[in-house]
N, C-alpha and C positions, 0 to 999 in steps of 0.2 A: 599469574601464569595461566596458560591455556588449560592446564589439567586441574585447576581448582574446581571443586565439585559443588554443585547446587544441591542443597538438602531436598530430599524427595519426601512427598507426602504419603499418607496411608494408601495402600493399594486396594483397600476395601471399596466395593461398589456401593454407593449410598444414593438412593433416589428418594428425595424428600418432597413433601407436598408443599410446604411453605416456600414461596417463590425464591427468595434469595438464599435460603438455607442450603440450596443445592450446591452452593459454591464449594462445599467440602468434597464434592464427588469428582474424582479425577477422570471418570470414564462414563460413557453412556451405557444404556441397556443394549440388548441384542437387537438384531435387525427386524424390520417390519416384514412379516410374511408376504411373499409375492402372490399375486393373483395368477391363475392359470393363463397361459399365453393365448389360449383360444377363446377365452371368455368374452362376454359382451362388454365388460368394463376393462378390457386390456388397456395398458397405457398407450398414449399417443406415440407417434413415430419417434420423436427425439428421445422420449423417456425410454422407449423400448430399446433404442440403440444403446443408451447408457446402461440399461439393465443387462442386456446380453453380452456387452463387451467387458464386463467386470467380474469375470469368473473368480478371480482371486482377490477381490476387494474386501476390505474389512467393514464391519458395521461402523456407523458414525461414532467415533470416539470409543469404540468397543475393542475387544481384544480377541474374540473368537472368530474363526472363519465361518462364513455362512454360505450355503449352496446357491442361494439366489438373492438378488438385490431387487429392490422396488423403488422407483422414483416417486416422489410426491407430486400429485396433481393438485389443482385448486380444491377439488372435492376431498382429497386425502387430507389437505391442510385443515379444512373446515372440521373434518371429523377428529383430527388430532387435537385441535384446540378444545374439544369437548372432553378430552381425557384428562387425567392427572398424571403427574410424573411417576406415580406409583405403578402405573400400568406398564408391563414389559412390552417388548417388540414394537416400539413406537417410532423407531428411527431407521432411515435408509442408510446405505453405505456412505462413507465419507466422500468417495469420488462421485457418486450419484448426487449427493447433496451439493457438491461443488458445481456439477453441470447444471443442476436446477437453479442454483443461485445465478450462474452466468446467463442461463436462458431467461430468467426474469429480468435481469439487468438489460439484456439486449432487446427482448421482445416487448417489454413494457416501457423502456426508457429511450431506446435508440430509434431514430426516425430516418429511414433510408432516404426519404424525400428531402430531408435537411442535410443528410450526410454527417449527423452528429447526434449528441444527446441534448435535445433542445432546452431542457431545464438546467443543464450545467452552465457554468460560466467558463470563460476561455481556458483558464489554467486547469480547472477541475476536469474539463473535457479531455485535455492532454493526459491527465492521470487516468481517466477512464480507458483511453486507448492503450495505455501502458498495462493496465490490469488485464485487459482482454488479451493482448499479445502474450503476456506472461502465462496466462491460463492456457492458451493454445499450446505453448511450449510444454506445459505439464501434460496436456492431452496427447500430443504427438509422441512424447517420451513413453507414456504408458501404452499407447497403441503399439509401438515398436516392441515393447517388452512382451506384450501378449502375442504378437505375431511371431516373434522368435521362439516363443514357448508353444506355438501351435494351438493357442487357446482361442483364436479367432478364425471363423470360417471366412471364405472369400467374400461372401455377402456381408458379413459383419464388419470385416475390414473396410469394405467399400462404404458402408453406412457411416462408419466412424470418420472416414476420410471426408465424406460429404458434410458431416457436421462441422469438421474443422474448416472446410472451405466456406461454409455458410458464414461463420463468424469472421473469418479472414476477409471475406468480401466486404464486410462492414468496416474493417480497418482501412481497406483501400478506398471505400466511399468517404471515410472520415478524412483521408488525406485531402480531398477536394472540399470537404465541408468545414474543415478547421478554419478558424478565423485568423489566418496567418498574418494578414496585413495589420490587423489591430494589435496582435501580439507583438509585432516588431516595435511598437511604440509603448509597451507596457514595462513593468518592473523587470529587473534582471532575473529574479527567481521565476517569474512567469515564462520567460524565454527558455530557461534551463529545463523546465518540465517538458517543453517541446522536444528538446534535444534527447532527453532520456526516453521519451515516448517512441520516437522513430528509430533510435538505436535498438530498443527492445523489439520492435517489429522486425528489424533486420536480423536480429539474433534468432527470432522464431523462424523466419523464412530459411535461413541457413541451416538451422537444426532440422526442420521438417524435410528439406531437400536432401540433406545428408543421410537421414534415417530411412527415407522411403523412395528415393530416386537415385539411380546410378549416375555418377558424373558423366557428362557428355558435352561435346562441342556442338551437338545438334540441338537447337532450341526446341525442336519438336519432341525431344525425349526428356527434357528437364521439366521441373515443376513450373507451371505457368507463372507463379508468383514471383519468381526471380526477376522478372522484367520490371518490377516495381522498386527493387532495391536501389538503383541509381537515384530515383526521385526521393526516396526516404532519406538516403544519404545526403543529398543536396540540401534538403530542408534542415537536417540535423547540423550540417556544416554552417549554413547561413545563421541559424539561431545561436550556435556556439560562438561564432565570430562576433555577433551583435552583443551577446551577454558578456563576453570577455572584456568589453569596454568598461565594465563595472569594477575591474580590478584596479585598486587605487593604493599607491604608496605615499601619497602626499599626507594623508591622515592615518594615524595609528601604525605607520610603517608597514602597511600592507592590508590585505583583506578586501573582500567584495562589498561594494555598496549595494544596498537593497534596491533603492528606487531613485532614479536620476531626477525625479520631479519633487523630491522632498528634501528636508534637511538630512545631512549625511547620517546614515544609520547602518552599522555593520552587524548584520544579524546572523544567527547560526544557520538558518535554512539556506540562505543564498550562498554562503560559503560552503556548506555541505553539498549543495547541488553542484557548485562549480567543481568541487573535488570529484564527485561521482561522475559528472559529465566529462570532465577532462580525462580521467582514467578510462572511461568507457569509449571515448573517441580514440584513445590510443589502442585499446584492445579490439574494438568492434567496427570502427568506421572503415569502410572498404575503399575510401578514396572518392574523389569527385572531380570530374572534368567539365561539368556544366558551368559556362561562364556567366550565366545570368544571376542576379540582375545586372544590367550593363551600367554600372556606376561610372565607368570610364569608357572610352571608345574601344578599349580592348576587352572589357569584361573582367570577371574574376579569374585569377590564375588557377591552374589545377591544384588540388590538395591531395597529398598522398596518404595512403594507409599507414598506420603505425608510426606516425610522425612523432619523434621524440619530444617535440615541443609540448604536446599534450601531456605526456608523462611528466615533464619538468613542471608544468603548471600545476598538476595534481600534487606533486611532492611539495612544491613551494607553498601551495594553499593550505595543505594539512599542517605543515610546519608552523604556519602563522596561526591557524585555528587552535592547535594544541597549546601554543604558548600565549593565547589571548586571555586566559582566565575567564573563559565563558562557561565554566561548569560551577555548579553550586556545591554545597557541602555534602549532598547526597550523590555526587558524581554524575548529575544530570545536566545537560546543556540548557542554560537559560536562553532567553530569546535573542539578546544582542546588546550592542553598545551604542550610545550617543557620545558626542564630544562636548564636554563642558565648555560653555561660553562661546560656542560656534555661532556666528552671526554672518551669514553669507551675503553675497552681493558684491558689486564692484568695489564698494568702500567698506566691506565687511571685515570680520575677524575670524580666524581659525580657532579662536579660543585657546585651549590647551593643546589642540592638535592631537590629543591622545584619546583612545577608547577608555574612558574613565567614568562614564555614567551608565551603569549596567541596569538593564531592564530584567527583572527577576522572573518574569512569566515563563512557565514551563509548559511546553506543548509536546504531545506524543511524537509527532513527526520529526521534531528536532532530534530525537533520539534514534531515528531510523535511517534517514537518508545517508548518513555518514557510513553506515555499516557496509553498504555495497561498495562505497568508495574505498574503504579499508581493505576489503577483500581484493578488489581490483589492484590496489597498490601492492599487495603481497604477490599477486600473480605476475605483476610486471617486474618486481624487484627481488622477490624472495626474502624480504626482511620480515621476520616473524613478529617483530614489534607491532606491526599494523594489525595483525590478527589478535594479539594480546590486548591491544587497546579496544578492539571491537568486543571481545568477550567480556572485558571488564565493564563496558557500557551496558551490554545485555544483562549482566547480573545486577547492575545497579537499577536498571529498569524493572526487572522482575521483583526486586526487593521493594521498589517504590510502588508496586501495585498491591502491596500487603500480602504477598504470597505466604509468608511465615505465619500470618494471622488467620489464614483461611478456615482453620478448624477450631478457632477460639472465639470467645465473646467479642473480640476486637475486630471481627470480620467486617463490620460496618464502618470502621474507622477509616477516614481518609488518610492515605499513606504517602501522598505526594504525586502519584500518577494512577491512582485507582484505589480499590479496596477489595478485600477478600480474595486477592490474587487475580482480579479482573482489571484489565486496562480500561481507564476511563479518562475522557477529556474533561477538563474543568467545567465546560459548559453543558455536559450531559446531564448533570444533576438538576440544573435549573431549566433545561429544555431551551437554552438560549443560543445553541450553536448556529452559526451561519453556514453557508455552503463551504467555507474554508474549514471550519471545525469539524464538520461532518465527514470530511475527507481524510482527516489526519490519521486515525487508527489504521485504516486500510493501507496508507502509505507506509506506516511502520512495519506492518507484517509483510508487505511486499519486499521491502529491503532486508528484513530479517531472513526471508526465504532465500534471497540472493546471497546473503552473507554465509548462510549455512549450507548452501549447495556444495557438491564435491569440488575440491580444489583442483585447479589445473595450472601448473606453472609453465609459462611460455616466454620465449623471446624471439625477436625477429632480427635478421641480418640480411640486408638487401632483399627484403620481401620473402626471405626463406624463414619459415616458422620451425622452431625447435621446441619440443616438449622436454621439460626438465623434471627429473624425478626428485621428490622430497617426501618420501613415504612417512618419515617420522612426523613431520609437520601435519601431513594429511590425517594421520591417525589421531594426533592430539586434537586437531580441530574438530574432527568428527566426534570424538569422545565428549568434548565440551558441548557441541551442538545437541548431542543425544540427551544431555542433562536437561535441556530446555523442553523436552517433549511433553512432560506432564503439564507444564505451564501453558504451552501452546494448545494442548487438548482442552484444558480448563477454559481458555478464552474462546475457543471455537464453540464449545458448549454454550458459554454465556451469550455469544452472538446468535447462535442458532435459535435459542428459545425466544428471541425477540420477534421472530417472524410472525406476520399476521396471516389471515386466511388466504391471501394471495401469494404468500411466500416472500413478502418484502421484509428486509431486515430493518430493525430500528437502530437508533444511534446510541442508546444507553444500554450497553451489553449487560446481561444478567437480569434485566427487568422483563419478565415474561409477558408475552402479548396477551395472555388471558388473566393476568393479575389485576387487582383493583388499582385505582388511581392513588396519587399522593394522599395520605390521610389514613391509610391502613395502620394498624398497630405496629407493624414491622417498620414503617417509615419513621416512626419515632426514634428508632435506633440509629438512623442514618446521620452521619456527621457531614455537614456541608463542607465542601473544599475550602481550604484557606487560600484566599486570593492575594497574590503579590504581583506587582508589575502592572502593565497596561495591556488589557485584553483587546488589542486593536484588531486581531484577526476575527473576532466575533462581534465586537461593539463598534468598530469603526475607529478612524484615527482622530485623536484629540486635535482641536484647533488651537495649538499653542506653539511657542517658538522652539520647543524641543523637537517637534516633529515636522513643522511646516517651514517652508521658505518664507522669508520676510514679505515678499509680494503677495503670498497667499493670505497672510493675516489682514491685508488691507481689504480684500473682497471676500468676506467670510461666506463660505458655502459648505454646509455639512454634507458629508457623504455617508453618514450613518444610515444603515438599513436600506441603502440603494445599491451600492457597489457590492455589498456582501451577501445579497440574497436573503436577508432576514425577513421573517414573517412575524405576525403577532405571536407572542410566546405564552399567552394565557390558554385556558381551556375553552375560551369562547369559540363556538362553532363545533367543538368536539361533542358536546352534549348540551341540551337545552337546560338541564337542571343540574345545579351544583350539588344537590342533595341526593342525586341518583345513587342507588346502592348496588346496581349491577356492575359487571366488569367494565373497566375503562382502561384503554391502552395508554400507558404513560408515554410511550414513544410516538403518540399522535400529537403531543404538544409541539409548539413552535413550528418548525418547517416540516415536521413529521418525517415520513419515510420518503427518501429521495434516491436518485441514482448514486449520490455520494455515499449514503448509508448502505446501499446495496453493494457497492464496490468494497466496502469494509468487510461484509460477509464473504464475498468472493475471495478476498485476500487472506483472511484468517483460515478459511477452509482449505485454500490452496497451500498455506503454510503447514497445516496439519497433514494434508495429503502427501506433499513432497518431502517434508522433513521427518515425519513421524511414521506415517502409514506405508507409503509405497516402497520404501527401501528396506523394510524389516526383513524380508525374505533373503535379501542380498547380503546381510551382515552376519 
């Protein structure tokens, strides 16, 4: 049931020196004292905007109100890394930390000249755009709250609006920089990330317009960004239609295929994405009258908003997923199903034709994407079972991070999806994550944030929207989401301490940037993750008949470490001497810090801000 409670940990504030022992501390210390506004070392423009506009923001992971917030600059970070966790007043506000994480992600990794994040691969770039749009929604919501409370002056409101416009202009630039033509020929899950990304951008534009601009038929009085909505909608529609071709009833009586260029594999992520994209198309797609591309002499027919076929697709797909036996004994989604004996081709065989060969690999993002889909299904149908399924999955995830062991000697024990209460990807421990794996935890927290945002029950009849009240379900849902607050705070802390001197987040949360490398006495306590299934997301696809088409096996060509963005996973290049006794950053192994790891920091801080911090005064 939704009202099932999650056991809470100790409320005592514990700041410990030994790096991983901090995992028992549910909250941070108080905020960093601000510098005087007129001093020579005042924060730069964007940081000053964040500082002034956060009059009622809380300290990062803290509980007390502070009169002034201070963003971290690169110099601040360098000084911070020289401190120990015993020192108080070392952290900025949660909201300021979020803005700084976003600023690093965009200023350091986004290239306006390319219209994208050049180091990202096609699908992770789509996720980066999604994370930026979702963060902009958090920013505009908070700005409206401050404005309505008269906590922002006219100049401060203008500065905050300028900051939002700055990042939104990068989203519009990405529309032209996205590798849309290549993505049309890639796997179905890649296409569906594109759909969710542009629907998220539409949601932000509509939200910002409704909060800060009066409705008007005069385009000169509306927010300029509304002119981009038709193009965003058209791309979402094109990619949804392309991806929908992956729905297959010939094998397994339903389910989405992952990749049309491989042996049939029906995996969790593609089906979850299809559910989330279908219900999001029903709820947020505004319609599309653009006939391009002209595949016929007449072009594409118009597509209407709130088309019930999108809702039907989402309902059917979740029904199939729920009955597919794709969860393990811990209640977590495994990766997917192959078909025993399938040998494709003109003279091939379907084998059993059933999803009966299960890959047991567990990834964090497979537990996340479905959450936003379930919330959307409730909003469209009012069926409480969707929310109950979501809360059950969240609780299973929290348990699988070792939350109950965080204050015990078992805190280093691998619990299935992390240890000591901190979410961990299997590849974090070895430093072997590809660009895929480095993106996963951020995806989880993005969709958890969507799932736990306030419920809004709606229905449409001939384009007329009606809001339906279900106060009881709203309260039950909110109560359950409140129970996750300590765990979210715990993970935000774990992610935050991985930041290096430049403010870049690492991939292995909980491993501080100033700690020593593998080999410390503490590391002897760590239990390596138990590996099951095929880690194709980080190691590449095996060249065998289970995964590959028969014709691929004739001309062997390995894609390992090329398509996945893998780098050398050793310490080579990090330090010349393996005997060095000084601090060595464990998150510099492998691919190191990337735009994907930065997006994870943005996502978990946004989850903390939106679900735990920003709404406390309203409850």
